[in-house]
MIDOSE-1310 file (N, C-alpha, C; in nm, 2 decimals, decimal comma, always signed):
residues 209
xxxx	-6,29/+4,83/+4,84/-6,14/+4,80/+4,87/-6,06/+4,91/+4,81; -5,97/+4,97/+4,88/-5,88/+5,07/+4,83/-5,76/+5,01/+4,76; -5,77/+4,98/+4,63/-5,67/+4,91/+4,55/-5,54/+4,99/+4,55; -5,55/+5,13/+4,53/-5,43/+5,21/+4,52/-5,35/+5,20/+4,65
xxxx	-5,42/+5,19/+4,76/-5,35/+5,18/+4,89/-5,27/+5,05/+4,90; -5,33/+4,94/+4,86/-5,27/+4,81/+4,87/-5,15/+4,81/+4,77; -5,18/+4,86/+4,65/-5,07/+4,86/+4,55/-4,95/+4,94/+4,59; -4,97/+5,05/+4,66/-4,85/+5,13/+4,71/-4,78/+5,05/+4,82
xxxx	-4,85/+4,98/+4,91/-4,79/+4,90/+5,01/-4,71/+4,78/+4,95; -4,76/+4,72/+4,84/-4,69/+4,61/+4,78/-4,57/+4,66/+4,71; -4,58/+4,78/+4,65/-4,46/+4,83/+4,58/-4,35/+4,86/+4,67; -4,38/+4,92/+4,79/-4,28/+4,95/+4,89/-4,22/+4,82/+4,94
xxxx	-4,30/+4,71/+4,96/-4,25/+4,58/+5,00/-4,16/+4,52/+4,90; -4,19/+4,54/+4,77/-4,11/+4,48/+4,67/-3,97/+4,54/+4,67; -3,96/+4,68/+4,68/-3,84/+4,75/+4,69/-3,76/+4,70/+4,81; -3,83/+4,69/+4,93/-3,77/+4,65/+5,05/-3,71/+4,51/+5,03
xxxx	-3,78/+4,42/+4,96/-3,74/+4,28/+4,95/-3,61/+4,27/+4,87; -3,59/+4,35/+4,77/-3,47/+4,35/+4,70/-3,35/+4,38/+4,79; -3,37/+4,49/+4,87/-3,26/+4,53/+4,96/-3,24/+4,43/+5,07; -3,35/+4,37/+5,12/-3,34/+4,28/+5,23/-3,27/+4,15/+5,18
xxxx	-3,31/+4,10/+5,06/-3,25/+3,98/+5,01/-3,10/+4,00/+5,00; -3,05/+4,11/+4,95/-2,90/+4,13/+4,94/-2,84/+4,13/+5,08; -2,91/+4,19/+5,18/-2,86/+4,20/+5,32/-2,85/+4,06/+5,38; -2,96/+3,98/+5,36/-2,96/+3,84/+5,42/-2,85/+3,75/+5,36
xxxx	-2,84/+3,76/+5,23/-2,74/+3,67/+5,16/-2,60/+3,71/+5,19; -2,57/+3,83/+5,25/-2,44/+3,87/+5,28/-2,41/+3,88/+5,43; -2,51/+3,85/+5,51/-2,50/+3,87/+5,65/-2,45/+3,74/+5,72; -2,35/+3,75/+5,81/-2,30/+3,63/+5,88/-2,40/+3,59/+5,98
xxxx	-2,40/+3,46/+6,02/-2,49/+3,41/+6,12/-2,46/+3,48/+6,25; -2,57/+3,54/+6,31/-2,54/+3,62/+6,43/-2,50/+3,53/+6,55; -2,41/+3,58/+6,63/-2,37/+3,51/+6,75/-2,47/+3,51/+6,86; -2,55/+3,62/+6,86/-2,66/+3,63/+6,97/-2,79/+3,57/+6,91
xxxx	-2,79/+3,45/+6,87/-2,90/+3,39/+6,81/-3,03/+3,40/+6,90; -3,01/+3,39/+7,03/-3,13/+3,38/+7,11/-3,17/+3,52/+7,17; -3,10/+3,62/+7,13/-3,15/+3,75/+7,18/-3,28/+3,79/+7,12; -3,37/+3,84/+7,20/-3,51/+3,88/+7,16/-3,59/+3,75/+7,13
xxxx	-3,55/+3,64/+7,17/-3,62/+3,51/+7,14/-3,66/+3,44/+7,27; -3,78/+3,41/+7,29/-3,83/+3,33/+7,40/-3,87/+3,19/+7,36; -3,79/+3,09/+7,40/-3,83/+2,95/+7,37/-3,90/+2,89/+7,49; -4,02/+2,84/+7,46/-4,10/+2,79/+7,57/-4,07/+2,64/+7,60
xxxx	-4,03/+2,62/+7,73/-4,01/+2,48/+7,77/-4,09/+2,46/+7,90; -4,19/+2,38/+7,90/-4,24/+2,30/+7,78/-4,32/+2,40/+7,69; -4,35/+2,34/+7,57/-4,43/+2,42/+7,48/-4,57/+2,45/+7,53; -4,63/+2,55/+7,48/-4,76/+2,59/+7,53/-4,87/+2,54/+7,44
xxxx	-4,97/+2,49/+7,51/-5,09/+2,43/+7,44/-5,17/+2,55/+7,37; -5,23/+2,52/+7,26/-5,31/+2,62/+7,19/-5,46/+2,57/+7,19; -5,55/+2,65/+7,25/-5,69/+2,61/+7,26/-5,75/+2,60/+7,12; -5,86/+2,52/+7,11/-5,93/+2,51/+6,98/-5,97/+2,65/+6,92
xxxx	-5,95/+2,67/+6,80/-5,99/+2,79/+6,73/-6,05/+2,76/+6,59; -6,12/+2,86/+6,54/-6,17/+2,85/+6,40/-6,17/+2,98/+6,33; -6,09/+2,99/+6,23/-6,07/+3,11/+6,15/-6,11/+3,08/+6,00; -6,09/+3,17/+5,91/-6,11/+3,14/+5,77/-5,99/+3,19/+5,70
xxxx	-5,94/+3,12/+5,60/-5,82/+3,16/+5,53/-5,85/+3,24/+5,40; -5,74/+3,28/+5,33/-5,76/+3,37/+5,22/-5,82/+3,31/+5,10; -5,85/+3,18/+5,10/-5,92/+3,11/+5,00/-6,06/+3,08/+5,03; -6,10/+3,12/+5,15/-6,24/+3,09/+5,20/-6,25/+2,96/+5,28
xxxx	-6,15/+2,89/+5,30/-6,15/+2,76/+5,37/-6,14/+2,78/+5,52; -6,20/+2,69/+5,60/-6,19/+2,70/+5,74/-6,05/+2,67/+5,78; -5,99/+2,74/+5,88/-5,86/+2,72/+5,93/-5,87/+2,70/+6,08; -5,83/+2,58/+6,12/-5,84/+2,54/+6,26/-5,70/+2,48/+6,31
xxxx	-5,70/+2,43/+6,43/-5,58/+2,37/+6,48/-5,52/+2,26/+6,39; -5,61/+2,20/+6,31/-5,57/+2,09/+6,22/-5,47/+2,14/+6,12; -5,48/+2,26/+6,08/-5,39/+2,32/+5,98/-5,26/+2,35/+6,03; -5,24/+2,34/+6,16/-5,11/+2,36/+6,22/-5,03/+2,22/+6,24
xxxx	-5,10/+2,11/+6,23/-5,04/+1,98/+6,25/-4,94/+1,95/+6,14; -4,83/+1,89/+6,19/-4,73/+1,83/+6,10/-4,66/+1,94/+6,02; -4,66/+2,07/+6,08/-4,59/+2,18/+6,01/-4,52/+2,27/+6,12; -4,42/+2,33/+6,08/-4,36/+2,44/+6,16/-4,42/+2,57/+6,11
xxxx	-4,50/+2,64/+6,19/-4,57/+2,75/+6,15/-4,52/+2,88/+6,21; -4,48/+2,97/+6,12/-4,44/+3,11/+6,17/-4,56/+3,20/+6,15; -4,60/+3,25/+6,26/-4,73/+3,32/+6,27/-4,71/+3,47/+6,31; -4,77/+3,56/+6,25/-4,76/+3,70/+6,30/-4,90/+3,77/+6,27
xxxx	-4,91/+3,88/+6,34/-5,04/+3,96/+6,34/-5,02/+4,08/+6,25; -5,12/+4,11/+6,17/-5,11/+4,23/+6,09/-5,24/+4,27/+6,02; -5,23/+4,34/+5,91/-5,35/+4,37/+5,83/-5,31/+4,43/+5,70; -5,39/+4,42/+5,60/-5,34/+4,46/+5,46/-5,32/+4,61/+5,44
xxxx	-5,39/+4,69/+5,52/-5,38/+4,83/+5,51/-5,26/+4,89/+5,59; -5,19/+4,80/+5,65/-5,07/+4,84/+5,73/-4,97/+4,91/+5,64; -4,92/+5,03/+5,68/-4,83/+5,10/+5,59/-4,69/+5,06/+5,60; -4,65/+4,99/+5,70/-4,50/+4,96/+5,71/-4,47/+4,82/+5,77
xxxx	-4,50/+4,79/+5,89/-4,46/+4,67/+5,95/-4,50/+4,55/+5,88; -4,63/+4,54/+5,84/-4,68/+4,42/+5,78/-4,62/+4,39/+5,64; -4,62/+4,48/+5,55/-4,55/+4,44/+5,42/-4,40/+4,41/+5,44; -4,34/+4,48/+5,53/-4,20/+4,46/+5,56/-4,18/+4,32/+5,62
xxxx	-4,27/+4,28/+5,71/-4,26/+4,14/+5,77/-4,29/+4,03/+5,66; -4,39/+4,06/+5,58/-4,42/+3,96/+5,47/-4,30/+3,94/+5,38; -4,24/+4,05/+5,34/-4,13/+4,04/+5,24/-4,01/+3,98/+5,31; -3,99/+4,01/+5,44/-3,88/+3,96/+5,51/-3,89/+3,80/+5,52
xxxx	-4,01/+3,76/+5,55/-4,04/+3,61/+5,56/-4,02/+3,55/+5,43; -4,07/+3,62/+5,32/-4,05/+3,56/+5,19/-3,90/+3,54/+5,15; -3,82/+3,64/+5,20/-3,68/+3,64/+5,17/-3,60/+3,52/+5,23; -3,65/+3,47/+5,35/-3,59/+3,36/+5,41/-3,66/+3,23/+5,40
xxxx	-3,77/+3,23/+5,33/-3,86/+3,11/+5,32/-3,79/+2,99/+5,27; -3,71/+3,01/+5,16/-3,63/+2,90/+5,10/-3,53/+2,85/+5,21; -3,47/+2,93/+5,29/-3,38/+2,89/+5,39/-3,45/+2,81/+5,50; -3,57/+2,85/+5,53/-3,65/+2,78/+5,63/-3,69/+2,64/+5,58
xxxx	-3,72/+2,64/+5,45/-3,76/+2,51/+5,39/-3,64/+2,42/+5,38; -3,52/+2,47/+5,37/-3,40/+2,39/+5,37/-3,38/+2,32/+5,50; -3,42/+2,38/+5,61/-3,41/+2,32/+5,74/-3,52/+2,22/+5,76; -3,64/+2,25/+5,71/-3,76/+2,16/+5,72/-3,85/+2,19/+5,61
xxxx	-3,89/+2,10/+5,53/-3,98/+2,13/+5,41/-4,12/+2,16/+5,46; -4,16/+2,11/+5,58/-4,29/+2,14/+5,63/-4,30/+2,26/+5,71; -4,28/+2,38/+5,64/-4,29/+2,51/+5,70/-4,40/+2,59/+5,63; -4,47/+2,67/+5,71/-4,57/+2,76/+5,66/-4,56/+2,89/+5,73
xxxx	-4,60/+2,99/+5,66/-4,61/+3,13/+5,71/-4,76/+3,17/+5,72; -4,80/+3,22/+5,83/-4,94/+3,25/+5,85/-4,96/+3,39/+5,90; -5,02/+3,48/+5,82/-5,05/+3,61/+5,86/-5,20/+3,62/+5,91; -5,21/+3,66/+6,04/-5,34/+3,67/+6,10/-5,39/+3,82/+6,08
xxxx	-5,49/+3,84/+6,01/-5,54/+3,98/+6,00/-5,63/+4,02/+6,12; -5,59/+4,13/+6,18/-5,66/+4,18/+6,29/-5,77/+4,29/+6,24; -5,79/+4,29/+6,11/-5,88/+4,39/+6,06/-5,99/+4,32/+5,97; -6,08/+4,24/+6,03/-6,18/+4,17/+5,95/-6,27/+4,26/+5,88
xxxx	-6,29/+4,39/+5,93/-6,38/+4,48/+5,87/-6,34/+4,51/+5,72; -6,21/+4,53/+5,70/-6,16/+4,56/+5,56/-6,10/+4,44/+5,50; -6,04/+4,35/+5,57/-5,96/+4,23/+5,52/-6,06/+4,12/+5,49; -6,13/+4,13/+5,39/-6,22/+4,02/+5,35/-6,14/+3,91/+5,29
xxxx	-6,20/+3,79/+5,26/-6,13/+3,68/+5,19/-6,08/+3,73/+5,06; -6,15/+3,81/+4,99/-6,11/+3,86/+4,86/-5,98/+3,95/+4,87; -5,98/+4,04/+4,97/-5,87/+4,13/+4,99/-5,74/+4,05/+5,03; -5,76/+3,95/+5,13/-5,65/+3,87/+5,17/-5,60/+3,78/+5,05
xxxx	-5,69/+3,74/+4,97/-5,66/+3,66/+4,85/-5,57/+3,73/+4,75; -5,58/+3,86/+4,74/-5,50/+3,94/+4,66/-5,37/+3,98/+4,72; -5,37/+4,00/+4,85/-5,25/+4,05/+4,92/-5,15/+3,95/+4,95; -5,19/+3,84/+5,02/-5,10/+3,74/+5,07/-5,02/+3,67/+4,96
xxxx	-5,08/+3,62/+4,86/-5,00/+3,54/+4,76/-4,90/+3,63/+4,68; -4,92/+3,76/+4,69/-4,82/+3,85/+4,62/-4,68/+3,83/+4,68; -4,67/+3,81/+4,81/-4,54/+3,79/+4,87/-4,49/+3,65/+4,85; -4,58/+3,55/+4,86/-4,54/+3,41/+4,83/-4,66/+3,33/+4,81
xxxx	-4,67/+3,25/+4,71/-4,79/+3,17/+4,68/-4,83/+3,07/+4,79; -4,73/+3,03/+4,87/-4,75/+2,93/+4,97/-4,79/+3,00/+5,11; -4,78/+3,13/+5,12/-4,82/+3,19/+5,24/-4,97/+3,18/+5,26; -5,01/+3,19/+5,39/-5,15/+3,18/+5,43/-5,20/+3,30/+5,50
xxxx	-5,31/+3,35/+5,47/-5,37/+3,47/+5,54/-5,50/+3,42/+5,60; -5,52/+3,45/+5,73/-5,64/+3,41/+5,80/-5,70/+3,53/+5,88; -5,83/+3,52/+5,91/-5,90/+3,62/+5,98/-6,03/+3,56/+6,04; -6,10/+3,64/+6,12/-6,22/+3,60/+6,18/-6,28/+3,73/+6,25
xxxx	-6,40/+3,71/+6,30/-6,46/+3,82/+6,38/-6,37/+3,84/+6,51; -6,38/+3,96/+6,56/-6,30/+3,99/+6,68/-6,32/+3,90/+6,80; -6,44/+3,85/+6,81/-6,48/+3,77/+6,93/-6,40/+3,63/+6,92; -6,36/+3,60/+6,80/-6,28/+3,47/+6,78/-6,13/+3,50/+6,77
xxxx	-6,10/+3,62/+6,72/-5,96/+3,66/+6,70/-5,89/+3,69/+6,84; -5,96/+3,76/+6,92/-5,90/+3,81/+7,04/-5,85/+3,70/+7,13; -5,93/+3,60/+7,16/-5,88/+3,49/+7,25/-5,76/+3,42/+7,18; -5,77/+3,40/+7,05/-5,66/+3,33/+6,98/-5,53/+3,40/+6,98
xxxx	-5,53/+3,53/+6,95/-5,41/+3,61/+6,94/-5,35/+3,63/+7,08; -5,44/+3,65/+7,18/-5,39/+3,66/+7,32/-5,31/+3,54/+7,37; -5,37/+3,42/+7,33/-5,30/+3,30/+7,37/-5,16/+3,28/+7,30; -5,15/+3,34/+7,18/-5,02/+3,34/+7,11/-4,92/+3,44/+7,17
xxxx	-4,97/+3,53/+7,26/-4,89/+3,63/+7,31/-4,88/+3,76/+7,23; -4,98/+3,77/+7,14/-4,99/+3,89/+7,05/-5,11/+3,97/+7,08; -5,10/+4,10/+7,07/-5,21/+4,19/+7,10/-5,24/+4,29/+6,99; -5,36/+4,34/+6,98/-5,39/+4,44/+6,88/-5,50/+4,53/+6,94
xxxx	-5,52/+4,65/+6,88/-5,63/+4,74/+6,92/-5,66/+4,82/+6,80; -5,79/+4,86/+6,79/-5,83/+4,94/+6,68/-5,82/+5,09/+6,72; -5,78/+5,17/+6,63/-5,78/+5,32/+6,66/-5,92/+5,37/+6,64; -5,94/+5,49/+6,68/-6,07/+5,56/+6,67/-6,10/+5,58/+6,52
xxxx	-6,23/+5,59/+6,49/-6,26/+5,62/+6,35/-6,27/+5,50/+6,26; -6,31/+5,38/+6,31/-6,32/+5,26/+6,23/-6,43/+5,27/+6,13; -6,52/+5,37/+6,14/-6,62/+5,39/+6,04/-6,57/+5,44/+5,91; -6,44/+5,49/+5,92/-6,37/+5,54/+5,80/-6,28/+5,43/+5,74
xxxx	-6,23/+5,45/+5,62/-6,15/+5,35/+5,56/-6,00/+5,37/+5,59; -5,96/+5,48/+5,65/-5,82/+5,51/+5,67/-5,77/+5,49/+5,81; -5,84/+5,41/+5,90/-5,80/+5,39/+6,03/-5,68/+5,30/+6,04; -5,61/+5,31/+6,15/-5,49/+5,22/+6,17/-5,53/+5,11/+6,28
xxxx	-5,45/+5,01/+6,28/-5,46/+4,90/+6,38/-5,33/+4,89/+6,45; -5,33/+4,91/+6,58/-5,21/+4,89/+6,66/-5,19/+4,74/+6,69; -5,07/+4,68/+6,66/-5,06/+4,54/+6,68/-4,92/+4,50/+6,71; -4,90/+4,38/+6,77/-4,76/+4,33/+6,80/-4,69/+4,31/+6,67
xxxx	-4,56/+4,32/+6,68/-4,47/+4,30/+6,56/-4,39/+4,17/+6,58; -4,42/+4,09/+6,68/-4,35/+3,97/+6,71/-4,39/+3,85/+6,61; -4,31/+3,75/+6,60/-4,34/+3,63/+6,52/-4,35/+3,51/+6,62; -4,45/+3,43/+6,61/-4,47/+3,32/+6,69/-4,44/+3,19/+6,61
xxxx	-4,36/+3,10/+6,67/-4,33/+2,97/+6,61/-4,41/+2,86/+6,67; -4,49/+2,79/+6,59/-4,58/+2,68/+6,64/-4,52/+2,55/+6,59; -4,51/+2,45/+6,67/-4,44/+2,33/+6,63/-4,54/+2,23/+6,56; -4,49/+2,12/+6,50/-4,58/+2,03/+6,43/-4,69/+1,96/+6,51
xxxx	-4,68/+1,97/+6,64/-4,78/+1,92/+6,73/-4,89/+2,03/+6,76; -4,88/+2,14/+6,70/-4,97/+2,25/+6,72/-4,96/+2,32/+6,85; -4,83/+2,32/+6,91/-4,81/+2,39/+7,03/-4,71/+2,51/+7,01; -4,73/+2,61/+7,09/-4,64/+2,73/+7,08/-4,50/+2,70/+7,13
xxxx	-4,41/+2,71/+7,04/-4,27/+2,67/+7,07/-4,18/+2,79/+7,11; -4,21/+2,90/+7,04/-4,12/+3,02/+7,06/-4,18/+3,15/+7,02; -4,13/+3,26/+7,07/-4,18/+3,39/+7,03/-4,05/+3,47/+7,00; -4,05/+3,54/+6,88/-3,94/+3,62/+6,84/-3,98/+3,77/+6,85
xxxx	-3,92/+3,85/+6,93/-3,96/+3,99/+6,94/-3,88/+4,07/+6,84; -3,94/+4,18/+6,80/-3,87/+4,27/+6,70/-3,76/+4,35/+6,76; -3,68/+4,41/+6,68/-3,57/+4,50/+6,72/-3,63/+4,64/+6,71; -3,66/+4,70/+6,83/-3,72/+4,83/+6,83/-3,63/+4,95/+6,80
xxxx	-3,50/+4,92/+6,78/-3,41/+5,02/+6,73/-3,43/+5,05/+6,58; -3,50/+4,96/+6,51/-3,52/+4,98/+6,37/-3,66/+5,05/+6,35; -3,67/+5,11/+6,23/-3,79/+5,18/+6,19/-3,83/+5,13/+6,05; -3,94/+5,05/+6,04/-4,03/+5,00/+6,15/-3,96/+4,89/+6,23
xxxx	-4,00/+4,87/+6,35/-3,94/+4,76/+6,43/-3,98/+4,62/+6,37; -3,88/+4,54/+6,33/-3,90/+4,41/+6,27/-3,80/+4,31/+6,34; -3,83/+4,18/+6,32/-3,74/+4,08/+6,37/-3,62/+4,06/+6,28; -3,52/+3,99/+6,33/-3,41/+3,96/+6,25/-3,45/+3,83/+6,18
xxxx	-3,48/+3,84/+6,05/-3,53/+3,73/+5,97/-3,43/+3,61/+5,96; -3,30/+3,64/+5,95/-3,20/+3,53/+5,94/-3,20/+3,45/+6,07; -3,24/+3,52/+6,18/-3,25/+3,45/+6,31/-3,35/+3,34/+6,32; -3,46/+3,36/+6,24/-3,56/+3,26/+6,23/-3,51/+3,12/+6,18
xxxx	-3,42/+3,13/+6,09/-3,36/+3,01/+6,04/-3,28/+2,94/+6,15; -3,20/+3,02/+6,23/-3,12/+2,96/+6,34/-3,22/+2,91/+6,45; -3,33/+2,98/+6,47/-3,42/+2,93/+6,57/-3,48/+2,80/+6,53; -3,52/+2,78/+6,41/-3,58/+2,66/+6,36/-3,48/+2,54/+6,38
xxxx	-3,36/+2,57/+6,35/-3,25/+2,46/+6,36/-3,24/+2,42/+6,51; -3,25/+2,52/+6,60/-3,23/+2,49/+6,74/-3,35/+2,41/+6,80; -3,47/+2,45/+6,77/-3,59/+2,39/+6,82/-3,61/+2,25/+6,76; -3,56/+2,23/+6,64/-3,57/+2,09/+6,58/-3,46/+2,00/+6,64
x	-3,36/+2,05/+6,69/-3,24/+1,96/+6,73/-3,29/+1,87/+6,85
């Protein structure tokens, strides 16, 4: 495991978090709440799946029941989008819990070759102790992520430790019945492209109403 690589990513995320927290606390509620948001009516069913979480426990459809789950795709070696997304979600997590206490954030690692349970166990709790990291072999990940409307692909040179993983930057909202309720697309005018995290709070209020 490349500890210096992860440490650098976490440091960048921490700095970003301070700036993002100030931005969110001083930003008015956007009028275009539903821009870049797709709300599914009716909600989409999610086929049975089996992954493993960052503590080594099995993670299945049962772990989505009775919770509002904000799910996104990434990997711990990601240099920009993933730590930015994790810190952004951590910055609004208390606001999401104010809307509904039964909220969870789930990072799906698309890099099982490097993101072992040990690596995820170090990376994910850094951003928030209640966040969940999950992964599995590609044969199990691909059907699951595609059903969520998320995609990823490995770059060449996966025999080396410095390869990149191309992946969606959207966030999926799964309702307490374990069904896909909405998908929030990122703002591609930003670098890296990320979602409007304050908008997630507004979205949760809307779908709960």
